[in-house]
TIVO-2410 file (N, C-alpha, C; in nm, 3 decimals):
# residues 137
REC num residu      c1      c2      c3 atome chaine
REC   1      X   4.991  -0.108  -1.347     N      A
REC   1      X   4.881  -0.239  -1.380    CA      A
REC   1      X   4.862  -0.246  -1.238     C      A
REC   2      X   4.746  -0.285  -1.248     N      A
REC   2      X   4.620  -0.309  -1.114    CA      A
REC   2      X   4.679  -0.498  -1.104     C      A
REC   3      X   4.707  -0.506  -0.968     N      A
REC   3      X   4.703  -0.636  -0.895    CA      A
REC   3      X   4.601  -0.734  -0.971     C      A
REC   4      X   4.616  -0.867  -1.013     N      A
REC   4      X   4.458  -0.970  -0.992    CA      A
REC   4      X   4.384  -0.961  -0.859     C      A
REC   5      X   4.477  -0.922  -0.766     N      A
REC   5      X   4.419  -0.965  -0.618    CA      A
REC   5      X   4.320  -0.838  -0.575     C      A
REC   6      X   4.402  -0.726  -0.611     N      A
REC   6      X   4.308  -0.564  -0.616    CA      A
REC   6      X   4.165  -0.531  -0.639     C      A
REC   7      X   4.228  -0.638  -0.828     N      A
REC   7      X   4.101  -0.625  -0.922    CA      A
REC   7      X   3.963  -0.675  -0.907     C      A
REC   8      X   3.992  -0.810  -0.799     N      A
REC   8      X   3.918  -0.915  -0.770    CA      A
REC   8      X   3.837  -0.808  -0.645     C      A
REC   9      X   3.887  -0.756  -0.561     N      A
REC   9      X   3.843  -0.729  -0.465    CA      A
REC   9      X   3.769  -0.589  -0.507     C      A
REC  10      X   3.795  -0.504  -0.586     N      A
REC  10      X   3.709  -0.421  -0.592    CA      A
REC  10      X   3.621  -0.436  -0.703     C      A
REC  11      X   3.615  -0.548  -0.774     N      A
REC  11      X   3.541  -0.641  -0.797    CA      A
REC  11      X   3.391  -0.627  -0.751     C      A
REC  12      X   3.420  -0.729  -0.645     N      A
REC  12      X   3.348  -0.753  -0.545    CA      A
REC  12      X   3.284  -0.669  -0.472     C      A
REC  13      X   3.376  -0.562  -0.402     N      A
REC  13      X   3.276  -0.443  -0.372    CA      A
REC  13      X   3.185  -0.374  -0.483     C      A
REC  14      X   3.247  -0.356  -0.536     N      A
REC  14      X   3.175  -0.295  -0.681    CA      A
REC  14      X   2.991  -0.387  -0.728     C      A
REC  15      X   2.989  -0.523  -0.717     N      A
REC  15      X   2.933  -0.588  -0.712    CA      A
REC  15      X   2.840  -0.554  -0.583     C      A
REC  16      X   2.868  -0.584  -0.493     N      A
REC  16      X   2.772  -0.588  -0.401    CA      A
REC  16      X   2.716  -0.446  -0.355     C      A
REC  17      X   2.773  -0.346  -0.385     N      A
REC  17      X   2.695  -0.218  -0.369    CA      A
REC  17      X   2.629  -0.201  -0.483     C      A
REC  18      X   2.621  -0.249  -0.615     N      A
REC  18      X   2.501  -0.211  -0.679    CA      A
REC  18      X   2.443  -0.347  -0.695     C      A
REC  19      X   2.472  -0.448  -0.621     N      A
REC  19      X   2.403  -0.557  -0.580    CA      A
REC  19      X   2.255  -0.531  -0.490     C      A
REC  20      X   2.325  -0.403  -0.378     N      A
REC  20      X   2.239  -0.359  -0.316    CA      A
REC  20      X   2.143  -0.256  -0.321     C      A
REC  21      X   2.176  -0.181  -0.446     N      A
REC  21      X   2.065  -0.073  -0.489    CA      A
REC  21      X   2.001  -0.130  -0.547     C      A
REC  22      X   1.988  -0.257  -0.670     N      A
REC  22      X   1.915  -0.300  -0.740    CA      A
REC  22      X   1.824  -0.439  -0.652     C      A
REC  23      X   1.912  -0.511  -0.578     N      A
REC  23      X   1.849  -0.630  -0.598    CA      A
REC  23      X   1.725  -0.550  -0.394     C      A
REC  24      X   1.742  -0.451  -0.360     N      A
REC  24      X   1.601  -0.429  -0.256    CA      A
REC  24      X   1.516  -0.355  -0.319     C      A
REC  25      X   1.357  -0.391  -0.288     N      A
REC  25      X   1.233  -0.323  -0.350    CA      A
REC  25      X   1.213  -0.173  -0.307     C      A
REC  26      X   1.162  -0.147  -0.359     N      A
REC  26      X   1.156   0.033  -0.397    CA      A
REC  26      X   1.006   0.030  -0.264     C      A
REC  27      X   1.038   0.173  -0.187     N      A
REC  27      X   0.947   0.159  -0.098    CA      A
REC  27      X   0.807   0.180  -0.156     C      A
REC  28      X   0.711   0.152  -0.064     N      A
REC  28      X   0.564   0.192  -0.131    CA      A
REC  28      X   0.475   0.194  -0.033     C      A
REC  29      X   0.433   0.330  -0.009     N      A
REC  29      X   0.373   0.421   0.070    CA      A
REC  29      X   0.210   0.425   0.053     C      A
REC  30      X   0.144   0.375   0.194     N      A
REC  30      X  -0.042   0.441   0.187    CA      A
REC  30      X  -0.030   0.525   0.264     C      A
REC  31      X  -0.051   0.648   0.205     N      A
REC  31      X  -0.056   0.809   0.262    CA      A
REC  31      X  -0.170   0.810   0.333     C      A
REC  32      X  -0.332   0.768   0.322     N      A
REC  32      X  -0.446   0.795   0.309    CA      A
REC  32      X  -0.551   0.698   0.305     C      A
REC  33      X  -0.622   0.663   0.398     N      A
REC  33      X  -0.734   0.551   0.339    CA      A
REC  33      X  -0.870   0.661   0.384     C      A
REC  34      X  -0.984   0.573   0.290     N      A
REC  34      X  -1.130   0.674   0.329    CA      A
REC  34      X  -1.204   0.549   0.301     C      A
REC  35      X  -1.286   0.533   0.424     N      A
REC  35      X  -1.394   0.476   0.370    CA      A
REC  35      X  -1.538   0.464   0.358     C      A
REC  36      X  -1.634   0.445   0.235     N      A
REC  36      X  -1.725   0.486   0.221    CA      A
REC  36      X  -1.828   0.365   0.224     C      A
REC  37      X  -1.927   0.389   0.282     N      A
REC  37      X  -2.049   0.309   0.282    CA      A
REC  37      X  -2.162   0.343   0.249     C      A
REC  38      X  -2.191   0.277   0.099     N      A
REC  38      X  -2.292   0.287   0.017    CA      A
REC  38      X  -2.444   0.214   0.062     C      A
REC  39      X  -2.380   0.090   0.136     N      A
REC  39      X  -2.511   0.067   0.254    CA      A
REC  39      X  -2.643   0.155   0.337     C      A
REC  40      X  -2.756   0.109   0.360     N      A
REC  40      X  -2.817   0.169   0.410    CA      A
REC  40      X  -2.834   0.170   0.583     C      A
REC  41      X  -2.725   0.065   0.623     N      A
REC  41      X  -2.702   0.079   0.755    CA      A
REC  41      X  -2.526   0.109   0.804     C      A
REC  42      X  -2.512   0.110   0.936     N      A
REC  42      X  -2.409   0.098   0.953    CA      A
REC  42      X  -2.306  -0.016   0.928     C      A
REC  43      X  -2.176  -0.048   0.856     N      A
REC  43      X  -2.127  -0.150   0.827    CA      A
REC  43      X  -1.980  -0.138   0.915     C      A
REC  44      X  -1.902  -0.241   0.954     N      A
REC  44      X  -1.780  -0.297   1.019    CA      A
REC  44      X  -1.671  -0.290   0.873     C      A
REC  45      X  -1.608  -0.185   0.877     N      A
REC  45      X  -1.523  -0.250   0.758    CA      A
REC  45      X  -1.363  -0.319   0.876     C      A
REC  46      X  -1.293  -0.440   0.831     N      A
REC  46      X  -1.171  -0.503   0.881    CA      A
REC  46      X  -1.082  -0.470   0.783     C      A
REC  47      X  -1.013  -0.379   0.766     N      A
REC  47      X  -0.869  -0.394   0.692    CA      A
REC  47      X  -0.788  -0.455   0.789     C      A
REC  48      X  -0.709  -0.499   0.645     N      A
REC  48      X  -0.528  -0.563   0.700    CA      A
REC  48      X  -0.459  -0.527   0.573     C      A
REC  49      X  -0.351  -0.493   0.570     N      A
REC  49      X  -0.231  -0.459   0.441    CA      A
REC  49      X  -0.097  -0.505   0.524     C      A
REC  50      X  -0.082  -0.620   0.465     N      A
REC  50      X   0.094  -0.705   0.409    CA      A
REC  50      X   0.176  -0.590   0.338     C      A
REC  51      X   0.274  -0.686   0.391     N      A
REC  51      X   0.440  -0.624   0.322    CA      A
REC  51      X   0.502  -0.722   0.354     C      A
REC  52      X   0.522  -0.790   0.245     N      A
REC  52      X   0.661  -0.934   0.248    CA      A
REC  52      X   0.611  -1.006   0.344     C      A
REC  53      X   0.436  -1.035   0.271     N      A
REC  53      X   0.340  -1.144   0.383    CA      A
REC  53      X   0.345  -1.138   0.537     C      A
REC  54      X   0.367  -1.043   0.564     N      A
REC  54      X   0.382  -0.998   0.754    CA      A
REC  54      X   0.262  -0.886   0.736     C      A
REC  55      X   0.208  -0.866   0.812     N      A
REC  55      X   0.083  -0.783   0.842    CA      A
REC  55      X   0.160  -0.667   0.883     C      A
REC  56      X   0.100  -0.543   0.823     N      A
REC  56      X   0.183  -0.423   0.906    CA      A
REC  56      X   0.057  -0.312   0.912     C      A
REC  57      X  -0.056  -0.314   0.927     N      A
REC  57      X  -0.108  -0.233   0.924    CA      A
REC  57      X  -0.294  -0.322   0.965     C      A
REC  58      X  -0.352  -0.268   1.071     N      A
REC  58      X  -0.487  -0.335   1.112    CA      A
REC  58      X  -0.567  -0.218   1.144     C      A
REC  59      X  -0.689  -0.222   1.110     N      A
REC  59      X  -0.822  -0.167   1.124    CA      A
REC  59      X  -0.949  -0.234   1.102     C      A
REC  60      X  -1.009  -0.194   1.221     N      A
REC  60      X  -1.140  -0.202   1.231    CA      A
REC  60      X  -1.223  -0.101   1.246     C      A
REC  61      X  -1.351  -0.074   1.181     N      A
REC  61      X  -1.379   0.099   1.174    CA      A
REC  61      X  -1.534   0.055   1.129     C      A
REC  62      X  -1.627   0.095   1.221     N      A
REC  62      X  -1.773   0.095   1.218    CA      A
REC  62      X  -1.809   0.242   1.111     C      A
REC  63      X  -1.888   0.253   1.013     N      A
REC  63      X  -1.871   0.358   0.893    CA      A
REC  63      X  -2.036   0.379   0.855     C      A
REC  64      X  -2.091   0.508   0.911     N      A
REC  64      X  -2.217   0.490   0.892    CA      A
REC  64      X  -2.270   0.515   0.757     C      A
REC  65      X  -2.330   0.507   0.682     N      A
REC  65      X  -2.375   0.540   0.533    CA      A
REC  65      X  -2.380   0.668   0.499     C      A
REC  66      X  -2.293   0.640   0.343     N      A
REC  66      X  -2.225   0.797   0.300    CA      A
REC  66      X  -2.328   0.903   0.345     C      A
REC  67      X  -2.438   0.888   0.345     N      A
REC  67      X  -2.532   1.055   0.280    CA      A
REC  67      X  -2.540   1.078   0.439     C      A
REC  68      X  -2.531   1.005   0.563     N      A
REC  68      X  -2.562   1.025   0.707    CA      A
REC  68      X  -2.438   1.089   0.727     C      A
REC  69      X  -2.341   1.079   0.723     N      A
REC  69      X  -2.194   1.161   0.774    CA      A
REC  69      X  -2.111   1.161   0.642     C      A
REC  70      X  -2.007   1.266   0.719     N      A
REC  70      X  -1.878   1.256   0.640    CA      A
REC  70      X  -1.792   1.134   0.672     C      A
REC  71      X  -1.733   1.128   0.525     N      A
REC  71      X  -1.647   0.990   0.500    CA      A
REC  71      X  -1.521   1.018   0.590     C      A
REC  72      X  -1.537   0.895   0.639     N      A
REC  72      X  -1.396   0.856   0.767    CA      A
REC  72      X  -1.254   0.875   0.666     C      A
REC  73      X  -1.197   0.967   0.740     N      A
REC  73      X  -1.061   0.912   0.676    CA      A
REC  73      X  -0.922   0.906   0.729     C      A
REC  74      X  -0.857   0.844   0.745     N      A
REC  74      X  -0.736   0.760   0.794    CA      A
REC  74      X  -0.618   0.844   0.761     C      A
REC  75      X  -0.508   0.874   0.861     N      A
REC  75      X  -0.422   0.950   0.749    CA      A
REC  75      X  -0.304   0.850   0.844     C      A
REC  76      X  -0.323   0.869   0.999     N      A
REC  76      X  -0.192   0.838   1.072    CA      A
REC  76      X  -0.179   0.697   1.082     C      A
REC  77      X  -0.080   0.632   1.101     N      A
REC  77      X   0.006   0.488   1.074    CA      A
REC  77      X  -0.019   0.396   1.009     C      A
REC  78      X   0.003   0.474   0.884     N      A
REC  78      X  -0.058   0.370   0.778    CA      A
REC  78      X   0.116   0.347   0.715     C      A
REC  79      X   0.086   0.211   0.659     N      A
REC  79      X   0.227   0.152   0.646    CA      A
REC  79      X   0.310   0.239   0.509     C      A
REC  80      X   0.412   0.211   0.529     N      A
REC  80      X   0.599   0.279   0.482    CA      A
REC  80      X   0.645   0.157   0.433     C      A
REC  81      X   0.661   0.044   0.389     N      A
REC  81      X   0.742  -0.046   0.351    CA      A
REC  81      X   0.805  -0.068   0.224     C      A
REC  82      X   0.902  -0.205   0.233     N      A
REC  82      X   0.973  -0.179   0.104    CA      A
REC  82      X   0.875  -0.271   0.052     C      A
REC  83      X   0.844  -0.278  -0.114     N      A
REC  83      X   0.831  -0.393  -0.174    CA      A
REC  83      X   0.668  -0.387  -0.223     C      A
REC  84      X   0.562  -0.475  -0.262     N      A
REC  84      X   0.447  -0.478  -0.271    CA      A
REC  84      X   0.363  -0.471  -0.168     C      A
REC  85      X   0.283  -0.374  -0.132     N      A
REC  85      X   0.123  -0.397  -0.012    CA      A
REC  85      X   0.017  -0.432  -0.040     C      A
REC  86      X  -0.034  -0.552   0.063     N      A
REC  86      X  -0.160  -0.638   0.006    CA      A
REC  86      X  -0.246  -0.571   0.072     C      A
REC  87      X  -0.352  -0.542  -0.004     N      A
REC  87      X  -0.517  -0.474   0.095    CA      A
REC  87      X  -0.596  -0.569   0.114     C      A
REC  88      X  -0.648  -0.628   0.213     N      A
REC  88      X  -0.737  -0.684   0.230    CA      A
REC  88      X  -0.853  -0.641   0.352     C      A
REC  89      X  -0.968  -0.667   0.271     N      A
REC  89      X  -1.091  -0.585   0.340    CA      A
REC  89      X  -1.237  -0.692   0.346     C      A
REC  90      X  -1.276  -0.693   0.428     N      A
REC  90      X  -1.374  -0.768   0.452    CA      A
REC  90      X  -1.502  -0.665   0.497     C      A
REC  91      X  -1.604  -0.670   0.463     N      A
REC  91      X  -1.743  -0.591   0.511    CA      A
REC  91      X  -1.847  -0.706   0.573     C      A
REC  92      X  -1.901  -0.759   0.633     N      A
REC  92      X  -2.032  -0.872   0.622    CA      A
REC  92      X  -1.943  -0.995   0.576     C      A
REC  93      X  -2.005  -0.996   0.456     N      A
REC  93      X  -2.005  -1.137   0.373    CA      A
REC  93      X  -1.866  -1.096   0.249     C      A
REC  94      X  -1.958  -0.949   0.194     N      A
REC  94      X  -1.848  -0.940   0.095    CA      A
REC  94      X  -1.698  -0.935   0.148     C      A
REC  95      X  -1.578  -0.945   0.036     N      A
REC  95      X  -1.463  -0.864   0.068    CA      A
REC  95      X  -1.417  -0.876  -0.078     C      A
REC  96      X  -1.270  -0.836  -0.061     N      A
REC  96      X  -1.179  -0.792  -0.168    CA      A
REC  96      X  -1.046  -0.792  -0.121     C      A
REC  97      X  -0.935  -0.807  -0.183     N      A
REC  97      X  -0.752  -0.766  -0.184    CA      A
REC  97      X  -0.736  -0.759  -0.294     C      A
REC  98      X  -0.629  -0.663  -0.305     N      A
REC  98      X  -0.566  -0.641  -0.430    CA      A
REC  98      X  -0.431  -0.591  -0.365     C      A
REC  99      X  -0.333  -0.651  -0.452     N      A
REC  99      X  -0.170  -0.617  -0.426    CA      A
REC  99      X  -0.129  -0.475  -0.535     C      A
REC 100      X  -0.075  -0.369  -0.467     N      A
REC 100      X  -0.012  -0.248  -0.514    CA      A
REC 100      X   0.132  -0.231  -0.550     C      A
REC 101      X   0.180  -0.243  -0.636     N      A
REC 101      X   0.304  -0.252  -0.669    CA      A
REC 101      X   0.383  -0.182  -0.637     C      A
REC 102      X   0.540  -0.219  -0.600     N      A
REC 102      X   0.637  -0.122  -0.521    CA      A
REC 102      X   0.688  -0.011  -0.583     C      A
REC 103      X   0.703   0.073  -0.506     N      A
REC 103      X   0.706   0.199  -0.528    CA      A
REC 103      X   0.607   0.290  -0.595     C      A
REC 104      X   0.548   0.274  -0.525     N      A
REC 104      X   0.413   0.381  -0.544    CA      A
REC 104      X   0.410   0.473  -0.418     C      A
REC 105      X   0.336   0.505  -0.375     N      A
REC 105      X   0.253   0.608  -0.311    CA      A
REC 105      X   0.139   0.645  -0.342     C      A
REC 106      X  -0.004   0.591  -0.241     N      A
REC 106      X  -0.043   0.613  -0.305    CA      A
REC 106      X  -0.172   0.620  -0.193     C      A
REC 107      X  -0.316   0.698  -0.242     N      A
REC 107      X  -0.410   0.695  -0.135    CA      A
REC 107      X  -0.549   0.619  -0.162     C      A
REC 108      X  -0.629   0.560  -0.087     N      A
REC 108      X  -0.741   0.431  -0.095    CA      A
REC 108      X  -0.835   0.447  -0.083     C      A
REC 109      X  -0.987   0.428  -0.144     N      A
REC 109      X  -1.060   0.489  -0.079    CA      A
REC 109      X  -1.147   0.335  -0.136     C      A
REC 110      X  -1.195   0.284  -0.002     N      A
REC 110      X  -1.224   0.159   0.015    CA      A
REC 110      X  -1.434   0.184   0.042     C      A
REC 111      X  -1.498   0.121  -0.090     N      A
REC 111      X  -1.608   0.146  -0.072    CA      A
REC 111      X  -1.707  -0.016  -0.131     C      A
REC 112      X  -1.763   0.000   0.027     N      A
REC 112      X  -1.876  -0.057   0.009    CA      A
REC 112      X  -2.038  -0.039  -0.037     C      A
REC 113      X  -2.072  -0.147  -0.089     N      A
REC 113      X  -2.192  -0.148  -0.148    CA      A
REC 113      X  -2.241  -0.259  -0.151     C      A
REC 114      X  -2.359  -0.253  -0.076     N      A
REC 114      X  -2.441  -0.373  -0.074    CA      A
REC 114      X  -2.405  -0.526  -0.100     C      A
REC 115      X  -2.304  -0.648  -0.111     N      A
REC 115      X  -2.243  -0.741  -0.140    CA      A
REC 115      X  -2.134  -0.695  -0.189     C      A
REC 116      X  -2.055  -0.588  -0.203     N      A
REC 116      X  -1.951  -0.572  -0.352    CA      A
REC 116      X  -1.805  -0.461  -0.212     C      A
REC 117      X  -1.711  -0.507  -0.207     N      A
REC 117      X  -1.631  -0.436  -0.148    CA      A
REC 117      X  -1.552  -0.412  -0.257     C      A
REC 118      X  -1.493  -0.278  -0.287     N      A
REC 118      X  -1.391  -0.226  -0.451    CA      A
REC 118      X  -1.319  -0.095  -0.391     C      A
REC 119      X  -1.225  -0.109  -0.448     N      A
REC 119      X  -1.094  -0.010  -0.416    CA      A
REC 119      X  -1.073   0.087  -0.523     C      A
REC 120      X  -1.014   0.210  -0.500     N      A
REC 120      X  -1.021   0.291  -0.576    CA      A
REC 120      X  -0.865   0.341  -0.511     C      A
REC 121      X  -0.794   0.374  -0.601     N      A
REC 121      X  -0.641   0.415  -0.534    CA      A
REC 121      X  -0.595   0.578  -0.658     C      A
REC 122      X  -0.547   0.667  -0.603     N      A
REC 122      X  -0.492   0.764  -0.694    CA      A
REC 122      X  -0.351   0.734  -0.610     C      A
REC 123      X  -0.229   0.767  -0.704     N      A
REC 123      X  -0.101   0.825  -0.702    CA      A
REC 123      X  -0.062   0.939  -0.670     C      A
REC 124      X   0.037   0.927  -0.521     N      A
REC 124      X   0.058   1.073  -0.479    CA      A
REC 124      X   0.179   1.111  -0.491     C      A
REC 125      X   0.216   1.220  -0.423     N      A
REC 125      X   0.384   1.273  -0.484    CA      A
REC 125      X   0.375   1.252  -0.302     C      A
REC 126      X   0.501   1.182  -0.299     N      A
REC 126      X   0.565   1.171  -0.167    CA      A
REC 126      X   0.724   1.124  -0.158     C      A
REC 127      X   0.771   1.180  -0.048     N      A
REC 127      X   0.906   1.217  -0.046    CA      A
REC 127      X   0.927   1.083  -0.048     C      A
REC 128      X   1.060   1.031  -0.108     N      A
REC 128      X   1.130   0.908  -0.148    CA      A
REC 128      X   1.019   0.793  -0.218     C      A
REC 129      X   0.897   0.837  -0.233     N      A
REC 129      X   0.891   0.724  -0.351    CA      A
REC 129      X   0.818   0.808  -0.516     C      A
REC 130      X   0.845   0.709  -0.627     N      A
REC 130      X   0.855   0.816  -0.731    CA      A
REC 130      X   0.665   0.814  -0.776     C      A
REC 131      X   0.648   0.967  -0.868     N      A
REC 131      X   0.496   0.979  -0.883    CA      A
REC 131      X   0.483   0.897  -1.002     C      A
REC 132      X   0.418   0.837  -1.044     N      A
REC 132      X   0.339   0.728  -1.193    CA      A
REC 132      X   0.221   0.746  -1.240     C      A
REC 133      X   0.157   0.904  -1.161     N      A
REC 133      X   0.065   0.942  -1.262    CA      A
REC 133      X   0.006   0.851  -1.300     C      A
REC 134      X  -0.061   0.711  -1.214     N      A
REC 134      X  -0.185   0.659  -1.252    CA      A
REC 134      X  -0.322   0.632  -1.142     C      A
REC 135      X  -0.422   0.605  -1.183     N      A
REC 135      X  -0.517   0.601  -1.109    CA      A
REC 135      X  -0.628   0.503  -1.108     C      A
REC 136      X  -0.678   0.455  -1.020     N      A
REC 136      X  -0.787   0.347  -1.050    CA      A
REC 136      X  -0.768   0.214  -0.984     C      A
REC 137      X  -0.754   0.073  -0.986     N      A
REC 137      X  -0.766   0.022  -0.850    CA      A
REC 137      X  -0.638  -0.001  -0.828     C      A
***
């Protein structure tokens, strides 16, 4: 028969291990950002990304109109963090923000049309994050 002290120690150790697995948010990874400027003049995109209230990425990029040049794509230095990611973008007077749920790996297209910023995202297969098969905002 197991002593009550041993049972207690095993219970605490098991609860700690299981709590560690379930208590930590899943990783969220952004693996690409594309910038699209549907305006008729070059625009400056200011993008910040936060994880758990802390800024984990910032980018300022001047983008020519989409019909003049290829769409700029960023793949380096993008966040891979625990929990949800909040993306905020400002282009002139237009601004938008969106929080992407934990556990996703996704690509993001940030599109500016005069007076509006819109996000389009698509889920990807990335190591360490489940594929959820969704697209849209």
